[in-house]
TORPA-4810 file (N, C-alpha, C, O; in nm, 3 decimals):
<nodes>
NODE_1_1.730_-0.344_-1.012_1.634_-0.451_-1.001_1.536_-0.450_-1.119_1.467_-0.549_-1.141_X
NODE_2_1.529_-0.342_-1.194_1.432_-0.334_-1.302_1.297_-0.289_-1.251_1.287_-0.227_-1.145_X
NODE_3_1.194_-0.321_-1.325_1.058_-0.280_-1.289_1.015_-0.350_-1.160_1.028_-0.471_-1.146_X
NODE_4_0.962_-0.271_-1.067_0.915_-0.323_-0.939_0.768_-0.287_-0.924_0.726_-0.175_-0.951_X
NODE_5_0.690_-0.387_-0.881_0.548_-0.366_-0.855_0.529_-0.360_-0.703_0.555_-0.458_-0.633_X
NODE_6_0.486_-0.245_-0.652_0.472_-0.223_-0.508_0.325_-0.209_-0.470_0.252_-0.129_-0.528_X
NODE_7_0.284_-0.288_-0.370_0.151_-0.272_-0.313_0.165_-0.180_-0.193_0.241_-0.209_-0.101_X
NODE_8_0.091_-0.068_-0.193_0.103_0.032_-0.087_-0.016_0.020_0.008_-0.131_0.027_-0.035_X
NODE_9_0.014_0.002_0.137_-0.088_-0.013_0.240_-0.137_0.124_0.288_-0.072_0.226_0.264_X
NODE_10_-0.251_0.126_0.355_-0.316_0.250_0.398_-0.227_0.336_0.487_-0.222_0.458_0.470_X
NODE_11_-0.158_0.275_0.583_-0.077_0.355_0.676_0.035_0.430_0.605_0.076_0.536_0.651_X
NODE_12_0.084_0.376_0.495_0.189_0.444_0.417_0.130_0.567_0.349_0.191_0.674_0.350_X
NODE_13_0.012_0.552_0.289_-0.053_0.667_0.226_-0.082_0.776_0.327_-0.052_0.893_0.303_X
NODE_14_-0.140_0.739_0.440_-0.179_0.838_0.540_-0.056_0.914_0.591_-0.057_1.037_0.598_X
NODE_15_0.049_0.841_0.627_0.171_0.907_0.674_0.234_0.992_0.564_0.288_1.099_0.592_X
NODE_16_0.229_0.944_0.441_0.287_1.018_0.329_0.213_1.147_0.298_0.273_1.243_0.251_X
NODE_17_0.085_1.149_0.324_0.005_1.269_0.300_0.018_1.368_0.415_0.024_1.489_0.392_X
NODE_18_0.022_1.318_0.537_0.020_1.405_0.655_0.161_1.449_0.698_0.179_1.561_0.744_X
NODE_19_0.259_1.361_0.682_0.395_1.389_0.729_0.493_1.388_0.611_0.455_1.352_0.500_X
NODE_20_0.614_1.427_0.634_0.712_1.440_0.525_0.829_1.343_0.537_0.941_1.379_0.501_X
NODE_21_0.806_1.224_0.586_0.912_1.124_0.603_0.929_1.035_0.481_0.903_1.077_0.368_X
NODE_22_0.972_0.913_0.505_0.996_0.818_0.397_0.869_0.783_0.319_0.874_0.756_0.200_X
NODE_23_0.757_0.786_0.388_0.630_0.757_0.320_0.601_0.863_0.215_0.557_0.832_0.104_X
NODE_24_0.626_0.990_0.249_0.609_1.099_0.154_0.704_1.081_0.035_0.665_1.098_-0.080_X
NODE_25_0.829_1.047_0.064_0.927_1.026_-0.042_0.884_0.913_-0.136_0.902_0.922_-0.257_X
NODE_26_0.826_0.808_-0.080_0.781_0.696_-0.161_0.665_0.738_-0.252_0.664_0.707_-0.371_X
NODE_27_0.568_0.810_-0.196_0.456_0.858_-0.278_0.505_0.952_-0.387_0.460_0.946_-0.501_X
NODE_28_0.597_1.039_-0.352_0.653_1.133_-0.449_0.725_1.057_-0.560_0.714_1.093_-0.677_X
NODE_29_0.797_0.953_-0.524_0.870_0.876_-0.625_0.774_0.807_-0.722_0.808_0.784_-0.838_X
NODE_30_0.653_0.774_-0.674_0.556_0.712_-0.764_0.512_0.809_-0.873_0.476_0.767_-0.983_X
NODE_31_0.515_0.937_-0.842_0.479_1.037_-0.942_0.586_1.049_-1.050_0.557_1.083_-1.164_X
NODE_32_0.711_1.022_-1.012_0.823_1.040_-1.102_0.863_0.913_-1.177_0.926_0.920_-1.282_X
NODE_33_0.827_0.799_-1.124_0.872_0.672_-1.179_0.813_0.645_-1.317_0.693_0.662_-1.339_X
NODE_34_0.899_0.604_-1.407_0.854_0.569_-1.541_0.836_0.419_-1.555_0.768_0.374_-1.648_X
NODE_35_0.895_0.340_-1.464_0.882_0.196_-1.481_0.821_0.123_-1.363_0.754_0.022_-1.383_X
NODE_36_0.840_0.170_-1.239_0.782_0.102_-1.124_0.630_0.122_-1.123_0.580_0.225_-1.167_X
NODE_37_0.559_0.021_-1.072_0.414_0.029_-1.067_0.368_0.031_-0.922_0.409_-0.053_-0.841_X
NODE_38_0.283_0.127_-0.889_0.231_0.143_-0.754_0.084_0.102_-0.754_0.003_0.152_-0.833_X
NODE_39_0.051_0.009_-0.664_-0.079_-0.055_-0.662_-0.136_-0.051_-0.521_-0.061_-0.058_-0.424_X
NODE_40_-0.266_-0.040_-0.511_-0.335_-0.054_-0.383_-0.471_-0.117_-0.410_-0.502_-0.150_-0.525_X
NODE_41_-0.550_-0.133_-0.306_-0.680_-0.199_-0.323_-0.794_-0.106_-0.285_-0.775_-0.002_-0.222_X
NODE_42_-0.909_-0.147_-0.325_-1.030_-0.073_-0.290_-1.047_-0.067_-0.137_-1.090_0.035_-0.084_X
NODE_43_-1.013_-0.176_-0.066_-1.018_-0.177_0.081_-0.927_-0.067_0.138_-0.965_0.004_0.231_X
NODE_44_-0.807_-0.055_0.082_-0.711_0.044_0.132_-0.766_0.185_0.110_-0.758_0.269_0.200_X
NODE_45_-0.821_0.211_-0.006_-0.878_0.344_-0.033_-0.990_0.375_0.066_-0.999_0.486_0.117_X
NODE_46_-1.076_0.276_0.093_-1.184_0.295_0.192_-1.128_0.326_0.330_-1.178_0.414_0.400_X
NODE_47_-1.024_0.253_0.370_-0.962_0.275_0.501_-0.899_0.415_0.510_-0.914_0.483_0.611_X
NODE_48_-0.830_0.455_0.407_-0.769_0.589_0.405_-0.876_0.695_0.423_-0.859_0.788_0.502_X
NODE_49_-0.984_0.681_0.350_-1.092_0.780_0.358_-1.148_0.788_0.500_-1.166_0.898_0.553_X
NODE_50_-1.174_0.674_0.562_-1.228_0.673_0.699_-1.131_0.739_0.797_-1.172_0.822_0.879_X
NODE_51_-1.003_0.703_0.790_-0.904_0.757_0.884_-0.883_0.906_0.863_-0.874_0.982_0.960_X
NODE_52_-0.876_0.949_0.739_-0.852_1.091_0.712_-0.970_1.176_0.761_-0.949_1.283_0.817_X
NODE_53_-1.092_1.130_0.741_-1.210_1.203_0.788_-1.210_1.212_0.940_-1.241_1.316_0.997_X
NODE_54_-1.174_1.101_1.005_-1.177_1.096_1.152_-1.060_1.167_1.218_-1.079_1.241_1.314_X
NODE_55_-0.937_1.145_1.167_-0.818_1.194_1.237_-0.754_1.319_1.175_-0.694_1.399_1.246_X
NODE_56_-0.767_1.334_1.044_-0.698_1.443_0.974_-0.793_1.515_0.878_-0.764_1.523_0.758_X
NODE_57_-0.904_1.568_0.928_-1.002_1.629_0.837_-0.947_1.748_0.758_-0.997_1.779_0.650_X
NODE_58_-0.845_1.814_0.811_-0.785_1.927_0.739_-0.709_1.882_0.614_-0.674_1.965_0.530_X
NODE_59_-0.684_1.752_0.602_-0.607_1.699_0.489_-0.694_1.629_0.384_-0.641_1.564_0.293_X
NODE_60_-0.826_1.640_0.395_-0.915_1.570_0.303_-0.892_1.616_0.159_-0.878_1.533_0.069_X
NODE_61_-0.887_1.745_0.136_-0.867_1.794_-0.001_-0.730_1.754_-0.055_-0.718_1.719_-0.173_X
NODE_62_-0.629_1.759_0.029_-0.495_1.716_-0.013_-0.496_1.568_-0.049_-0.430_1.528_-0.146_X
NODE_63_-0.568_1.487_0.026_-0.577_1.344_-0.003_-0.635_1.322_-0.142_-0.582_1.242_-0.219_X
NODE_64_-0.741_1.392_-0.174_-0.803_1.380_-0.306_-0.706_1.423_-0.415_-0.697_1.358_-0.520_X
NODE_65_-0.632_1.531_-0.391_-0.534_1.579_-0.489_-0.422_1.476_-0.510_-0.380_1.452_-0.623_X
NODE_66_-0.375_1.417_-0.401_-0.268_1.317_-0.411_-0.315_1.199_-0.494_-0.241_1.151_-0.580_X
NODE_67_-0.435_1.151_-0.471_-0.487_1.038_-0.549_-0.505_1.074_-0.696_-0.487_0.989_-0.783_X
NODE_68_-0.540_1.199_-0.723_-0.554_1.242_-0.863_-0.419_1.246_-0.934_-0.411_1.219_-1.054_X
NODE_69_-0.313_1.278_-0.860_-0.179_1.294_-0.919_-0.104_1.162_-0.930_-0.032_1.139_-1.027_X
NODE_70_-0.120_1.075_-0.830_-0.042_0.951_-0.826_-0.070_0.861_-0.946_-0.182_0.852_-0.996_X
NODE_71_0.035_0.796_-0.989_0.021_0.691_-1.088_-0.007_0.564_-1.008_0.086_0.494_-0.967_X
NODE_72_-0.131_0.536_-0.986_-0.171_0.433_-0.892_-0.279_0.345_-0.953_-0.378_0.395_-1.007_X
NODE_73_-0.260_0.216_-0.944_-0.362_0.122_-0.987_-0.439_0.078_-0.863_-0.379_0.031_-0.766_X
NODE_74_-0.570_0.093_-0.864_-0.655_0.051_-0.753_-0.726_-0.077_-0.795_-0.801_-0.079_-0.893_X
NODE_75_-0.700_-0.184_-0.721_-0.757_-0.314_-0.752_-0.898_-0.324_-0.693_-0.916_-0.304_-0.573_X
NODE_76_-0.997_-0.353_-0.776_-1.134_-0.367_-0.725_-1.148_-0.491_-0.635_-1.079_-0.590_-0.654_X
NODE_77_-1.238_-0.482_-0.539_-1.259_-0.591_-0.443_-1.287_-0.725_-0.510_-1.241_-0.828_-0.462_X
NODE_78_-1.361_-0.725_-0.618_-1.398_-0.852_-0.681_-1.277_-0.928_-0.734_-1.288_-1.048_-0.761_X
NODE_79_-1.163_-0.864_-0.750_-1.043_-0.932_-0.798_-0.969_-1.009_-0.689_-0.884_-1.093_-0.719_X
NODE_80_-1.000_-0.982_-0.561_-0.925_-1.049_-0.454_-1.009_-1.105_-0.340_-0.957_-1.180_-0.257_X
NODE_81_-1.135_-1.072_-0.333_-1.218_-1.114_-0.219_-1.227_-1.266_-0.204_-1.234_-1.315_-0.091_X
NODE_82_-1.228_-1.340_-0.312_-1.242_-1.486_-0.303_-1.124_-1.551_-0.233_-1.136_-1.663_-0.183_X
NODE_83_-1.009_-1.483_-0.228_-0.889_-1.540_-0.167_-0.876_-1.512_-0.017_-0.795_-1.576_0.050_X
NODE_84_-0.954_-1.420_0.035_-0.937_-1.377_0.175_-0.954_-1.491_0.275_-0.873_-1.503_0.367_X
NODE_85_-1.054_-1.573_0.260_-1.080_-1.679_0.357_-0.967_-1.781_0.366_-0.949_-1.844_0.470_X
NODE_86_-0.890_-1.797_0.261_-0.780_-1.893_0.260_-0.653_-1.842_0.325_-0.555_-1.916_0.338_X
NODE_87_-0.652_-1.716_0.366_-0.532_-1.657_0.427_-0.543_-1.667_0.579_-0.630_-1.606_0.641_X
NODE_88_-0.453_-1.746_0.636_-0.456_-1.768_0.781_-0.326_-1.728_0.850_-0.317_-1.733_0.973_X
NODE_89_-0.226_-1.690_0.775_-0.093_-1.666_0.830_-0.079_-1.535_0.907_0.016_-1.519_0.984_X
NODE_90_-0.168_-1.441_0.887_-0.156_-1.311_0.953_-0.245_-1.308_1.078_-0.359_-1.356_1.076_X
NODE_91_-0.192_-1.251_1.185_-0.260_-1.250_1.314_-0.390_-1.169_1.311_-0.492_-1.215_1.363_X
NODE_92_-0.388_-1.052_1.250_-0.506_-0.965_1.245_-0.585_-0.995_1.118_-0.537_-0.968_1.008_X
NODE_93_-0.704_-1.050_1.132_-0.783_-1.089_1.015_-0.817_-0.969_0.926_-0.849_-0.987_0.809_X
NODE_94_-0.812_-0.848_0.981_-0.840_-0.728_0.903_-0.727_-0.694_0.805_-0.743_-0.606_0.720_X
NODE_95_-0.614_-0.762_0.816_-0.502_-0.741_0.724_-0.504_-0.839_0.606_-0.424_-0.827_0.513_X
NODE_96_-0.593_-0.934_0.610_-0.596_-1.036_0.504_-0.621_-0.977_0.366_-0.571_-1.030_0.266_X
NODE_97_-0.696_-0.869_0.359_-0.725_-0.808_0.229_-0.598_-0.759_0.160_-0.589_-0.762_0.037_X
NODE_98_-0.500_-0.715_0.239_-0.373_-0.670_0.180_-0.303_-0.786_0.111_-0.258_-0.774_-0.003_X
NODE_99_-0.294_-0.898_0.180_-0.227_-1.015_0.122_-0.305_-1.069_0.002_-0.246_-1.108_-0.098_X
NODE_100_-0.437_-1.071_0.012_-0.519_-1.121_-0.098_-0.506_-1.033_-0.222_-0.491_-1.084_-0.333_X
NODE_101_-0.510_-0.903_-0.203_-0.496_-0.811_-0.317_-0.357_-0.820_-0.377_-0.340_-0.810_-0.499_X
NODE_102_-0.259_-0.838_-0.292_-0.122_-0.849_-0.341_-0.103_-0.977_-0.425_-0.037_-0.974_-0.529_X
NODE_103_-0.162_-1.085_-0.381_-0.155_-1.210_-0.457_-0.222_-1.191_-0.593_-0.170_-1.233_-0.696_X
NODE_104_-0.338_-1.128_-0.592_-0.414_-1.108_-0.716_-0.338_-1.021_-0.817_-0.354_-1.038_-0.938_X
NODE_105_-0.258_-0.929_-0.768_-0.187_-0.837_-0.857_-0.044_-0.879_-0.886_0.023_-0.818_-0.969_X
NODE_106_0.004_-0.983_-0.817_0.140_-1.035_-0.837_0.246_-0.927_-0.816_0.337_-0.909_-0.897_X
NODE_107_0.231_-0.855_-0.704_0.330_-0.752_-0.670_0.459_-0.816_-0.620_0.462_-0.932_-0.581_X
NODE_108_0.566_-0.736_-0.623_0.695_-0.781_-0.573_0.712_-0.749_-0.425_0.775_-0.825_-0.351_X
NODE_109_0.655_-0.637_-0.383_0.675_-0.588_-0.247_0.544_-0.532_-0.192_0.472_-0.461_-0.261_X
NODE_110_0.515_-0.566_-0.067_0.408_-0.499_0.008_0.477_-0.395_0.093_0.567_-0.428_0.172_X
NODE_111_0.438_-0.269_0.080_0.498_-0.162_0.158_0.397_-0.122_0.266_0.286_-0.078_0.236_X
NODE_112_0.438_-0.138_0.391_0.348_-0.115_0.503_0.423_-0.074_0.628_0.545_-0.092_0.638_X
NODE_113_0.351_-0.020_0.722_0.404_0.005_0.855_0.335_-0.083_0.957_0.360_-0.072_1.077_X
NODE_114_0.248_-0.171_0.910_0.169_-0.259_0.996_0.257_-0.369_1.054_0.313_-0.450_0.980_X
NODE_115_0.269_-0.372_1.185_0.358_-0.469_1.251_0.315_-0.614_1.229_0.400_-0.702_1.216_X
NODE_116_0.184_-0.639_1.223_0.138_-0.775_1.200_0.183_-0.826_1.063_0.219_-0.943_1.049_X
NODE_117_0.181_-0.740_0.964_0.229_-0.779_0.831_0.381_-0.785_0.826_0.438_-0.877_0.768_X
NODE_118_0.447_-0.688_0.888_0.594_-0.683_0.884_0.658_-0.804_0.951_0.766_-0.847_0.911_X
NODE_119_0.593_-0.860_1.052_0.651_-0.977_1.119_0.656_-1.099_1.028_0.732_-1.192_1.054_X
NODE_120_0.577_-1.100_0.922_0.581_-1.211_0.826_0.708_-1.207_0.740_0.755_-1.311_0.694_X
NODE_121_0.763_-1.088_0.717_0.882_-1.065_0.633_0.856_-1.095_0.485_0.887_-1.013_0.398_X
NODE_122_0.800_-1.210_0.456_0.758_-1.244_0.319_0.627_-1.321_0.328_0.592_-1.378_0.431_X
NODE_123_0.555_-1.320_0.217_0.433_-1.398_0.208_0.425_-1.452_0.066_0.413_-1.375_-0.030_X
NODE_124_0.432_-1.583_0.053_0.431_-1.648_-0.078_0.532_-1.583_-0.173_0.501_-1.550_-0.287_X
NODE_125_0.652_-1.566_-0.123_0.766_-1.511_-0.196_0.752_-1.362_-0.227_0.826_-1.308_-0.310_X
NODE_126_0.658_-1.295_-0.162_0.641_-1.151_-0.177_0.706_-1.084_-0.057_0.672_-1.115_0.057_X
NODE_127_0.797_-0.994_-0.082_0.866_-0.923_0.025_0.769_-0.827_0.093_0.688_-0.763_0.027_X
NODE_128_0.778_-0.817_0.225_0.699_-0.721_0.302_0.798_-0.627_0.369_0.880_-0.671_0.449_X
NODE_129_0.790_-0.498_0.336_0.891_-0.407_0.388_0.834_-0.272_0.428_0.722_-0.235_0.391_X
NODE_130_0.913_-0.200_0.505_0.881_-0.064_0.544_0.912_0.029_0.426_0.985_-0.008_0.335_X
NODE_131_0.857_0.150_0.429_0.881_0.244_0.319_1.030_0.272_0.293_1.071_0.282_0.177_X
NODE_132_1.110_0.284_0.397_1.252_0.313_0.378_1.319_0.203_0.296_1.398_0.231_0.205_X
NODE_133_1.289_0.078_0.327_1.347_-0.035_0.253_1.298_-0.035_0.109_1.375_-0.064_0.017_X
NODE_134_1.171_-0.004_0.088_1.116_0.000_-0.049_1.184_0.109_-0.130_1.211_0.091_-0.248_X
NODE_135_1.210_0.223_-0.068_1.279_0.332_-0.137_1.416_0.287_-0.186_1.457_0.320_-0.297_X
NODE_136_1.486_0.213_-0.104_1.619_0.163_-0.141_1.610_0.064_-0.259_1.699_0.059_-0.344_X
NODE_137_1.503_-0.012_-0.263_1.483_-0.109_-0.370_1.456_-0.042_-0.504_1.505_-0.089_-0.607_X
NODE_138_1.379_0.064_-0.505_1.339_0.126_-0.631_1.434_0.233_-0.682_1.415_0.284_-0.793_X
NODE_139_1.535_0.268_-0.606_1.630_0.372_-0.652_1.715_0.322_-0.765_1.800_0.395_-0.815_X
</nodes>
């Protein structure tokens, strides 16, 4: 497929840091990839921090290390906030930031485990997939 731009949602990062499944494999592949681009948003980073402090405090240092190692572009809020109000297709309004940031960065795939996002399948020609499917795309 060539170069793929992947937007990574918070639940993928959290599972990838805490567990060793497909989410871990996806994060690991971002460290090795020379052409694929891994992107997330400032909202996602904030959410990861809140969840890790609350649910997985023993993994806080590992989370910081993973972010230091990953080849990851973090999109600042000011690049996508203006688009949030125009997004009505997703059931949970708290997921709108993912779609808005993805539009702003022109990603190819949103990688998430969020059922509200996954039920859309695509959004404005952007594929929405689980980590396992994204791994198959970037291999």
